[in-house]
NUNU-900799 format. One record per residue (C-alpha): residue in one letter; chain; x, y, z; residue number from 1. Coordinates in nm, 4 decimals, decimal comma. Example, Ala and Ser with C-alpha at 12.3 -4.5 7.8 and 13.67 -1.06 7.14 Angstrom:
res:chain:east:north:up:n
A:A:1,2300:-0,4500:0,7800:1
S:A:1,3670:-0,1060:0,7140:2
END
This chain:
res:chain:east:north:up:n
M:A:8,6151:9,4083:13,0864:1
R:A:8,4642:9,1439:13,3103:2
S:A:8,6324:8,8106:13,3644:3
Q:A:8,3183:8,6534:13,2102:4
L:A:8,2694:8,8033:12,8685:5
S:A:7,9261:8,8401:12,7151:6
T:A:7,8403:8,6481:12,4013:7
A:A:7,8649:8,9671:12,1950:8
A:A:8,2104:9,0430:12,3387:9
R:A:8,3273:8,6882:12,2643:10
V:A:8,2039:8,7128:11,9067:11
Y:A:8,3789:9,0472:11,8705:12
L:A:8,7047:8,9021:12,0058:13
V:A:8,6880:8,6260:11,7450:14
A:A:8,6076:8,8830:11,4744:15
V:A:8,9062:9,1027:11,5662:16
S:A:9,1299:8,7954:11,5699:17
A:A:9,0082:8,7044:11,2201:18
A:A:9,0547:9,0658:11,1073:19
A:A:9,4148:9,0616:11,2297:20
F:A:9,4778:8,7393:11,0382:21
G:A:9,3161:8,8821:10,7253:22
A:A:9,5101:9,2080:10,7457:23
A:A:9,8344:9,0126:10,7853:24
I:A:9,7527:8,8142:10,4699:25
L:A:9,6848:9,1338:10,2758:26
L:A:10,0156:9,2781:10,3922:27
W:A:10,1937:8,9559:10,2971:28
R:A:10,0447:8,9752:9,9476:29
S:A:10,1895:9,3233:9,9069:30
D:A:10,5280:9,1493:9,9445:31
P:A:10,7110:9,3832:10,1845:32
S:A:11,0828:9,3181:10,2046:33
A:A:11,2343:9,1795:10,5220:34
A:A:11,4615:9,3866:10,7426:35
Q:A:11,8041:9,2660:10,8456:36
L:A:11,8299:9,0965:11,1839:37
P:A:12,0141:9,3853:11,3576:38
A:A:11,7436:9,6295:11,2449:39
F:A:11,4701:9,4006:11,3730:40
M:A:11,6437:9,3526:11,7075:41
I:A:11,6982:9,7266:11,7623:42
V:A:11,3425:9,8305:11,6757:43
A:A:11,1876:9,5356:11,8610:44
A:A:11,3975:9,5961:12,1734:45
L:A:11,3128:9,9674:12,1910:46
G:A:10,9482:9,8957:12,1084:47
A:A:10,9271:9,6366:12,3850:48
L:A:11,0860:9,8777:12,6325:49
A:A:10,8396:10,1528:12,5418:50
H:A:10,5403:9,9187:12,5537:51
A:A:10,6361:9,7558:12,8827:52
Y:A:10,6174:10,0874:13,0697:53
P:A:10,2737:10,2311:12,9940:54
V:A:10,1603:10,5677:13,1225:55
R:A:9,8566:10,5178:13,3424:56
G:A:9,5506:10,7078:13,2271:57
F:A:9,2173:10,7725:13,3908:58
R:A:8,9665:10,4869:13,4251:59
H:A:9,2434:10,2256:13,4293:60
Q:A:9,3457:10,2951:13,0708:61
A:A:9,7094:10,2801:12,9681:62
Y:A:9,8978:10,4699:12,6996:63
Q:A:10,2363:10,3940:12,5478:64
V:A:10,4822:10,5844:12,3326:65
T:A:10,5297:10,2752:12,1166:66
L:A:10,3654:10,4254:11,8084:67
P:A:10,6835:10,5404:11,6242:68
F:A:10,8353:10,1927:11,6571:69
I:A:10,5131:10,0365:11,5276:70
I:A:10,5258:10,2615:11,2212:71
L:A:10,8905:10,1692:11,1639:72
A:A:10,7981:9,8007:11,1917:73
A:A:10,5010:9,8383:10,9551:74
A:A:10,7190:10,0156:10,6983:75
M:A:11,0459:9,8205:10,7273:76
F:A:10,9488:9,4665:10,8307:77
S:A:10,8094:9,1696:10,6447:78
T:A:10,4740:9,0293:10,7546:79
V:A:10,6381:8,7586:10,9658:80
E:A:10,8678:9,0143:11,1281:81
L:A:10,5734:9,2448:11,2000:82
I:A:10,3827:8,9608:11,3674:83
A:A:10,6922:8,8761:11,5724:84
F:A:10,7344:9,2438:11,6660:85
I:A:10,3732:9,2727:11,7868:86
A:A:10,4158:8,9520:11,9877:87
V:A:10,7413:9,0712:12,1451:88
I:A:10,6089:9,4076:12,2646:89
H:A:10,2957:9,2525:12,4165:90
I:A:10,4895:8,9748:12,5852:91
A:A:10,7183:9,2399:12,7347:92
E:A:10,4142:9,4293:12,8606:93
Q:A:10,2540:9,1127:12,9983:94
V:A:10,5664:9,0286:13,1981:95
R:A:10,5372:9,3607:13,3826:96
V:A:10,1657:9,4391:13,3884:97
R:A:10,0017:9,0937:13,4053:98
R:A:9,6759:9,1630:13,2253:99
R:A:9,4119:8,8959:13,1779:100
L:A:9,5143:8,6822:12,8834:101
Y:A:9,2031:8,7505:12,6769:102
I:A:9,2622:9,1251:12,7195:103
Q:A:9,6225:9,0914:12,6089:104
W:A:9,5160:8,8713:12,3176:105
F:A:9,2666:9,1351:12,2078:106
N:A:9,5298:9,4078:12,2408:107
A:A:9,7768:9,2090:12,0300:108
C:A:9,5170:9,1377:11,7602:109
D:A:9,4060:9,5016:11,7640:110
Y:A:9,7659:9,6176:11,7208:111
L:A:9,8403:9,3603:11,4505:112
A:A:9,5313:9,4487:11,2470:113
S:A:9,5990:9,8213:11,2809:114
A:A:9,9720:9,7881:11,2090:115
A:A:9,9177:9,5622:10,9066:116
V:A:9,6687:9,8064:10,7527:117
A:A:9,9082:10,0920:10,8328:118
G:A:10,1844:9,8972:10,6578:119
I:A:9,9667:9,8510:10,3502:120
I:A:9,8889:10,2240:10,3471:121
Y:A:10,2578:10,3079:10,3802:122
H:A:10,3682:10,0831:10,0942:123
R:A:10,0860:10,2004:9,8662:124
A:A:10,1583:10,5652:9,9451:125
A:A:10,5308:10,5113:9,8924:126
L:A:10,4573:10,3844:9,5405:127
L:A:10,2383:10,6830:9,4557:128
L:A:10,4550:10,9520:9,6125:129
P:A:10,8019:11,0628:9,4952:130
A:A:11,0857:10,8380:9,6107:131
S:A:11,2286:11,1098:9,8316:132
P:A:11,2545:11,1855:10,2035:133
L:A:10,9439:11,4051:10,1760:134
G:A:10,7534:11,1215:10,0106:135
R:A:10,8545:10,8802:10,2868:136
L:A:10,7610:11,1342:10,5543:137
T:A:10,4159:11,1735:10,4017:138
A:A:10,3675:10,7988:10,3711:139
A:A:10,4770:10,7469:10,7325:140
L:A:10,2344:11,0112:10,8591:141
A:A:9,9506:10,8534:10,6589:142
A:A:10,0362:10,5147:10,8100:143
A:A:10,0486:10,6614:11,1612:144
C:A:9,7084:10,8300:11,1248:145
T:A:9,5661:10,5033:10,9933:146
F:A:9,6988:10,3122:11,2927:147
I:A:9,5695:10,5665:11,5449:148
L:A:9,2192:10,5738:11,3979:149
L:A:9,1789:10,1989:11,3471:150
N:A:9,3305:10,1107:11,6846:151
R:A:9,0948:10,3422:11,8702:152
L:A:8,7887:10,2331:11,6734:153
L:A:8,8563:9,8672:11,7532:154
L:A:8,9148:9,9464:12,1203:155
A:A:8,6065:10,1693:12,1425:156
A:A:8,3881:9,8875:12,0103:157
A:A:8,5398:9,6455:12,2624:158
L:A:8,4690:9,8802:12,5544:159
W:A:8,1129:9,9295:12,4363:160
L:A:8,0417:9,5579:12,4037:161
A:A:8,2181:9,4531:12,7249:162
R:A:8,1290:9,7481:12,9499:163
R:A:7,8639:9,9476:12,7681:164
L:A:8,1104:10,2334:12,7867:165
S:A:8,0468:10,4813:12,5079:166
P:A:8,3356:10,6291:12,3041:167
L:A:8,2638:10,9653:12,4679:168
A:A:8,2765:10,8228:12,8201:169
S:A:8,5901:10,6203:12,7458:170
G:A:8,7856:10,9314:12,6513:171
L:A:8,9443:10,7566:12,3535:172
F:A:8,8535:11,0366:12,1163:173
Q:A:8,9228:11,3369:12,3353:174
P:A:9,0928:11,6043:12,1208:175
E:A:9,3822:11,6446:12,3655:176
L:A:9,4699:11,2744:12,3589:177
L:A:9,4319:11,2511:11,9817:178
A:A:9,6607:11,5537:11,9488:179
A:A:9,9151:11,3869:12,1790:180
D:A:9,9043:11,0750:11,9612:181
L:A:9,9604:11,2816:11,6490:182
V:A:10,2579:11,4599:11,8058:183
I:A:10,4106:11,1244:11,9002:184
A:A:10,3300:10,9889:11,5537:185
W:A:10,5064:11,2851:11,3954:186
V:A:10,8322:11,1543:11,5409:187
A:A:10,7941:10,8351:11,3357:188
G:A:10,8498:11,0089:11,0002:189
P:A:11,1993:11,1493:11,0673:190
M:A:11,2925:10,8291:11,2522:191
L:A:11,1960:10,6207:10,9493:192
V:A:11,3652:10,8427:10,6914:193
V:A:11,6927:10,8559:10,8837:194
A:A:11,6794:10,4797:10,9488:195
L:A:11,6291:10,4057:10,5794:196
E:A:11,9070:10,6432:10,4760:197
A:A:12,1693:10,5764:10,7423:198
G:A:12,0708:10,2498:10,9081:199
A:A:11,8439:10,1279:11,1855:200
W:A:12,1064:10,2047:11,4513:201
T:A:12,0085:10,5729:11,4191:202
V:A:11,6812:10,4912:11,5973:203
L:A:11,8881:10,4871:11,9161:204
V:A:11,9367:10,8626:11,8643:205
T:A:11,6217:10,9763:11,6838:206
A:A:11,3970:10,8150:11,9469:207
G:A:11,5228:11,0731:12,1976:208
P:A:11,2111:11,2971:12,1780:209
L:A:11,0042:11,0084:12,3152:210
L:A:11,1819:11,0563:12,6475:211
L:A:11,0145:11,3976:12,6639:212
A:A:10,6823:11,2667:12,5338:213
R:A:10,6337:11,0374:12,8334:214
P:A:10,6282:11,3045:13,1077:215
A:A:10,4220:11,5342:12,8836:216
L:A:10,1657:11,2594:12,8240:217
S:A:10,1662:11,1692:13,1924:218
A:A:10,0920:11,5310:13,2882:219
L:A:9,8127:11,5513:13,0292:220
L:A:9,6533:11,2298:13,1528:221
G:A:9,6816:11,3481:13,5122:222
R:A:9,4960:11,6648:13,4264:223
Q:A:9,2314:11,4679:13,2373:224
A:A:9,1875:11,2339:13,5335:225
A:A:9,1349:11,5292:13,7666:226
Q:A:8,8703:11,6698:13,5339:227
Q:A:8,6943:11,3352:13,4893:228
E:A:8,6945:11,2243:13,8531:229
P:A:8,3824:11,4108:13,9655:230
R:A:8,1871:11,2676:13,6700:231
S:A:8,3195:10,9121:13,6873:232
V:A:8,1701:10,8090:14,0223:233
H:A:7,8957:10,6045:13,8571:234
V:A:8,1066:10,4691:13,5669:235
Q:A:8,2749:10,1316:13,5994:236
A:A:8,6388:10,1637:13,4974:237
P:A:8,7566:9,9511:13,2044:238
A:A:9,0822:9,7637:13,1931:239
A:A:9,2756:9,8647:12,8827:240
END
């Protein structure tokens, strides 16, 4: 994105901000229960740590393994706690990465809108499905898929308006990266079920597979960058 945004990009930024606000209101109306303070602190701290150390992708994009913590927050937190969680992880990232403020604002609104809709999907699915670990696993996976799709659609539109970078050129919908997101999202289901059954402290243990996901994602992105480099000479790189 350029430091001087086009009129269309500015309008889109305002629209995404309004969408995040609207999605938060819808989640609030579904009346999700609030988590206890220790649970919030554990999930927020691990989420901030994961988000503050992004894996660098090709064309200046960045990828995090924050998704499981976002799904936990969408499922376990109240609307106010979810907003605070989204703010905390992006502040932690900003301290380390120092993105332009309007980019970080867009990222936070994108994440809030996507997470709020994912939370609504989770709570609706949890009501329809059996109140069992399998039902919660299914609801968590539905919420994760919702977040992945909505997050990437919002980002793809931003890259198109700000850089005229098509979804194909951006690489946001490459099958390998979508598959990597789904694998990471799959971790969220067991993490959520165990946290609900035994307490949020178990996240300290069940988040272990994410330590393996980072180097795997880094290797995948490195391979993608090597494949894209010969074709990206004439493409201006976006800032994620």
